[in-house]
C-alpha positions in Angstrom: -69.2 32.3 239.8 -71.1 31.4 236.6 -74.5 33.1 236.4 -77.3 31.6 234.4 -80.8 32.7 233.4 -83.5 31.2 235.5 -85.5 28.5 233.5 -88.5 30.7 232.9 -91.2 29.6 230.4 -89.8 31.2 227.3 -86.4 29.4 227.7 -88.3 26.1 227.7 -90.3 26.7 224.5 -90.2 23.7 222.1 -90.3 25.9 219.0 -87.2 27.8 220.2 -85.5 24.5 220.9 -86.2 23.5 217.3 -84.7 26.8 216.0 -81.5 26.2 218.1 -81.3 22.6 216.9 -81.6 23.8 213.3 -78.8 26.4 213.6 -76.6 24.4 215.9 -76.3 25.0 219.7 -72.8 26.5 219.6 -73.8 28.9 216.8 -76.6 30.7 218.7 -77.0 32.9 221.8 -80.0 34.7 223.1 -79.2 38.4 223.4 -80.4 41.8 224.5 -83.8 42.5 226.0 -84.9 39.0 226.6 -81.8 38.3 228.7 -82.0 41.7 230.4 -85.7 41.5 231.3 -85.4 37.9 232.5 -82.7 38.9 234.9 -85.0 41.6 236.2 -87.9 39.2 236.6 -90.0 41.0 234.0 -92.2 39.5 231.3 -90.4 38.9 228.0 -92.2 39.9 224.8 -89.5 40.0 222.1 -86.8 37.4 221.7 -83.6 38.1 219.7 -80.9 35.6 218.8 -77.3 36.2 217.7 -75.5 33.7 215.5 -72.1 33.2 214.0 -73.7 31.9 210.8 -74.1 34.2 207.8 -77.7 35.1 207.0 -77.9 32.8 203.9 -76.9 29.8 206.0 -79.5 30.8 208.6 -82.2 30.9 205.9 -81.1 27.5 204.4 -80.9 25.7 207.8 -84.2 27.0 209.0 -85.9 26.1 205.7 -84.5 22.6 206.0 -86.0 22.3 209.5 -89.4 23.5 208.2 -89.1 27.0 209.8 -90.2 29.9 207.5 -88.3 33.1 207.5 -88.6 36.7 206.3 -85.5 38.6 205.2 -86.4 41.7 207.2 -82.9 43.1 207.2 -80.8 40.5 205.5 -78.3 43.0 204.1 -77.4 43.8 207.6 -77.6 40.2 208.8 -81.1 40.0 210.2 -83.6 37.3 209.4 -87.0 36.9 211.2 -87.9 33.3 212.0 -91.7 32.7 212.1 -92.2 30.7 215.2 -95.3 29.3 216.9 -94.9 31.1 220.2 -93.6 34.4 218.9 -91.3 35.4 216.0 -87.5 35.6 216.6 -85.1 38.0 215.0 -81.8 36.1 214.2 -78.9 38.4 213.5 -75.4 37.5 212.4 -72.6 38.8 214.6 -71.4 42.1 213.3 -68.7 44.8 213.7 -69.0 48.3 212.5 -66.9 49.3 209.5 -68.1 52.9 209.3 -70.8 55.1 210.8 -72.2 58.5 210.1 -74.6 59.0 213.0 -77.6 57.8 211.1 -76.6 54.5 209.6 -73.7 52.0 209.9 -71.8 49.9 207.4 -71.1 46.6 209.0 -69.2 43.4 208.3 -70.1 40.0 209.7 -68.0 38.7 212.6 -67.3 35.5 214.4 -66.5 36.8 217.9 -69.3 37.3 220.4 -67.4 40.1 222.1 -67.0 42.0 218.9 -70.7 42.0 218.5 -71.3 43.0 222.1 -68.8 45.9 221.7 -71.0 47.6 219.0 -74.1 47.6 221.1 -75.3 50.7 222.9 -75.5 50.0 226.6 -73.9 47.4 228.8 -77.4 46.1 229.9 -78.2 45.4 226.3 -75.0 43.4 225.6 -75.8 40.3 227.6 -75.7 36.9 225.9 -77.2 33.6 227.1 -76.4 30.1 225.9 -79.6 28.5 224.6 -79.1 25.2 226.5 -77.1 25.9 229.6 -78.5 29.4 230.0 -75.0 30.6 231.0 -74.6 34.3 230.7 -71.8 36.0 228.8 -71.2 39.6 230.1 -68.2 41.4 228.5 -68.8 44.9 229.9 -70.3 44.7 233.3 -73.9 44.7 232.3 -75.1 42.6 235.2 -73.7 44.9 237.8 -75.2 47.9 236.0 -78.5 46.2 235.9 -78.4 45.5 239.6 -77.3 49.1 240.3 -80.0 50.6 238.1 -77.4 52.3 235.9 -77.6 52.8 232.2 -74.1 53.1 230.9 -72.7 53.3 227.4 -70.3 50.7 226.2 -66.9 52.5 225.9 -66.8 56.2 225.4 -70.3 57.7 225.5 -69.5 60.5 223.0 -68.1 58.1 220.5 -71.1 55.8 220.8 -73.4 58.8 220.2 -71.4 59.9 217.2 -71.9 56.4 215.7 -75.7 56.7 216.1 -77.3 60.0 217.2 -80.5 58.2 218.2 -78.7 56.7 221.1 -79.3 60.0 222.9 -83.0 59.4 223.0 -82.5 55.7 223.6 -80.4 56.6 226.7 -83.2 58.6 228.2 -85.8 56.0 227.4 -83.7 53.2 229.1 -82.8 55.5 232.0 -86.5 56.2 232.6 -87.2 52.5 232.6 -84.2 51.0 234.4 -82.2 53.9 235.9 -81.9 54.5 239.6 -78.4 55.8 239.5 -77.6 58.6 237.0 -74.4 58.2 234.8 -72.8 61.7 234.7 -70.6 60.8 231.7 -73.6 59.7 229.7 -75.7 62.8 230.6 -72.9 65.1 229.8 -72.3 63.4 226.4 -76.0 63.6 225.6 -76.1 67.3 226.4 -73.0 68.1 224.4 -74.2 66.3 221.3 -77.9 67.1 221.5 -77.8 69.1 218.3 -76.9 66.0 216.3 -80.5 64.8 216.8 -81.5 67.3 214.1 -79.9 65.1 211.4 -82.2 62.1 212.2 -85.3 61.1 210.4 -88.4 62.5 212.1 -90.0 59.0 212.1 -87.2 57.6 214.3 -87.4 60.6 216.6 -91.2 60.3 216.9 -91.0 56.6 217.6 -88.4 57.1 220.4 -90.5 59.8 222.0 -93.6 57.6 222.0 -91.7 54.8 223.6 -90.4 57.1 226.3 -93.7 58.7 226.9 -95.5 55.4 227.2 -93.5 54.3 230.2 -95.1 54.4 233.7 -93.6 57.8 234.8 -91.3 59.5 232.3 -91.8 62.9 233.9 -88.6 63.2 235.8 -86.6 62.1 232.8 -88.4 64.4 230.4 -87.7 67.3 232.8 -84.0 66.4 232.9 -83.9 66.2 229.1 -85.2 69.8 229.1 -82.7 70.9 231.6 -79.9 69.4 229.6 -81.1 71.1 226.4 -82.0 67.8 224.7 -85.8 68.1 224.6 -85.7 71.5 223.0 -84.0 70.0 219.9 -86.8 67.5 219.2 -89.7 69.2 220.8 -89.0 73.0 220.9 -92.7 73.7 221.7 -92.3 72.4 225.2 -91.6 74.8 228.0 -91.8 74.7 231.8 -95.5 75.1 231.9 -95.9 72.0 229.7 -93.4 70.0 231.9 -95.7 70.8 234.8 -98.7 69.7 232.8 -97.1 66.3 232.1 -96.3 65.8 235.8 -99.9 66.7 236.7 -101.3 64.5 234.0 -99.4 61.4 235.2 -100.5 62.1 238.8 -104.1 62.2 237.5 -103.7 59.0 235.5 -102.4 57.2 238.6 -105.2 58.6 240.8 -107.9 57.4 238.5 -106.2 54.2 237.4 -105.9 55.2 233.7 -103.2 53.4 231.8 -100.3 55.4 230.4 -100.8 56.7 226.8 -98.0 58.3 224.8 -100.3 60.5 222.7 -102.1 61.9 225.7 -98.7 62.7 227.3 -97.4 64.3 224.1 -100.4 66.5 224.1 -99.5 67.6 227.6 -96.1 68.6 226.4 -97.6 71.0 223.8 -99.3 74.3 224.2 -103.1 74.1 224.0 -103.3 75.2 220.4 -104.6 72.8 217.6 -102.3 74.4 215.0 -99.2 73.5 217.0 -100.5 70.0 217.5 -100.9 69.7 213.7 -97.4 71.1 213.0 -95.9 68.6 215.5 -97.7 65.6 214.0 -96.4 66.6 210.5 -92.9 67.1 211.7 -92.8 63.7 213.6 -94.6 61.9 210.8 -97.3 60.7 213.0 -100.4 58.8 211.7 -103.6 60.4 210.7 -105.4 59.0 213.8 -102.6 60.4 216.0 -103.0 63.8 214.3 -106.7 63.9 214.9 -106.4 62.9 218.5 -103.7 65.5 219.3 -105.7 68.2 217.6 -108.8 67.2 219.6 -107.0 67.1 222.9 -105.2 70.4 222.2 -108.5 72.3 222.4 -108.4 71.6 226.2 -111.9 72.9 226.7 -114.1 71.6 229.4 -116.5 74.0 231.1 -117.4 74.0 234.7 -120.6 71.9 235.3 -120.4 70.4 231.8 -121.5 66.8 231.6 -118.4 64.6 230.9 -120.5 62.2 228.8 -121.7 65.1 226.6 -118.1 65.8 225.9 -117.5 62.1 225.1 -120.6 62.1 222.8 -119.3 65.0 220.8 -115.5 64.3 220.7 -115.2 60.6 221.4 -114.3 58.7 224.6 -110.5 58.8 224.1 -110.5 62.6 223.6 -112.9 63.2 226.5 -110.7 61.1 228.9 -107.6 63.0 227.7 -109.2 66.4 228.1 -110.6 65.6 231.5 -107.3 64.4 232.8 -105.5 67.4 231.4 -107.9 69.9 232.9 -108.3 68.4 236.3 -111.7 66.8 235.7 -112.9 63.3 236.7 -112.8 60.9 233.8 -114.6 58.1 235.7 -118.1 58.7 234.1 -116.8 58.2 230.6 -114.2 55.4 231.1 -115.5 52.3 229.3 -118.7 54.2 228.3 -120.3 53.7 224.9 -122.1 56.8 223.7 -125.8 56.1 222.7 -127.4 57.4 219.5 -129.9 60.2 219.5 -133.3 58.3 219.4 -134.7 60.3 216.6 -133.5 61.4 213.2 -134.5 64.1 210.7 -137.0 61.8 209.0 -139.2 61.8 212.1 -139.4 65.6 212.0 -140.3 65.5 208.3 -143.1 63.0 209.0 -144.5 65.4 211.6 -145.0 68.0 208.8 -141.8 70.0 208.7 -140.4 70.6 205.2 -137.0 69.0 204.7 -134.3 71.7 205.0 -132.8 74.1 207.5 -135.8 73.9 209.8 -135.3 70.2 210.3 -131.6 70.6 211.0 -132.4 73.4 213.5 -135.0 71.4 215.4 -132.8 68.3 215.5 -129.9 70.3 216.9 -132.1 71.8 219.6 -133.5 68.4 220.6 -130.0 67.0 220.7 -128.7 69.8 222.8 -131.5 69.3 225.4 -130.9 65.5 225.3 -127.3 66.1 226.2 -128.2 68.6 228.9 -130.6 66.1 230.4 -127.9 63.3 230.4 -129.3 61.1 227.6 -133.0 60.5 228.6 -134.9 57.7 226.9 -136.9 57.8 223.6 -140.2 58.8 225.3 -138.6 61.9 226.8 -136.9 62.7 223.5 -140.3 62.5 221.8 -141.7 65.0 224.4 -138.7 67.3 223.8 -139.4 67.2 220.1 -143.0 68.1 220.7 -141.9 71.2 222.6 -139.4 72.2 220.0 -142.0 71.8 217.2 -144.2 74.2 219.0 -141.4 76.8 219.1 -140.8 76.4 215.4 
């Protein structure tokens, strides 16, 4: 029986119909995540197309139809079409000529099955005709999708040797789609885990973030540790940190806090800012990510401390993270905007204190009491200042 995609909104987009008309109906198929997620009834965010046309022809045909393109990966056959609804990556069918575990040399192909055969998992190798929406499935991807099984196309070890990053991709997809574990895939990932050392740290960091941003990656991360995979890319993580991740996710769910990859990465690291700094350097994370991990790594939140005082000092994101990681209630600071201290040093100078250390000392005392009293209004702050001026 022929299976087709349901006619969901993205398949009816006029701008996509224009793209298909420009390239020729029989030269184009929707492929990968858009097909997979539509079959699962999930929202589709990224749309990829495969084509039998060489990339130069793709650019020329789309230009003739008034569709602008960016040569994002034209040497490897990929052109990004700038569409009204959302951009589409159009990639010429390919077959691998040689691979070294980090990059592949490819040649362009004409056979849809050849292109499907070089993809990683069966659930990512599904094509759909752009008009009839008929699905082409060469390796049993639909059945794997229904079974919740993430399975490599062909021999798992060989596919990992072609691209070592597929180890991390396997666990990410398993965490998202998997209900039934694939013993061959797991054994191959464990056996070849050491090959991850040869990958660029940016690629590893990106995959870890994608995994940790899923609703509940804790069981998968724990299994990665048991198989010896996690230790290769995140050797700082031990059993205590795995428990911290599980507890964190439970707290997020309890308080309705959305998943956050950086918060969860912090849970997987010992509570030491220097370790957080070393990990951000190794994974080539951004400056903002470095600052956040370092802040969360402190993990301090004293009994009876005002959560909003913590948010005032460290920022709301860091406060929410620390509270969740230490068993606190983040509700008081979620969505809260910290106020400014109603007085500044100039007010103290106007009251007769000479500019210098005394002003700073008084201001710090006023601010400390303002925090302790949960941010009273300007009138109360003025009274506090009077009291501190007397002490001085």
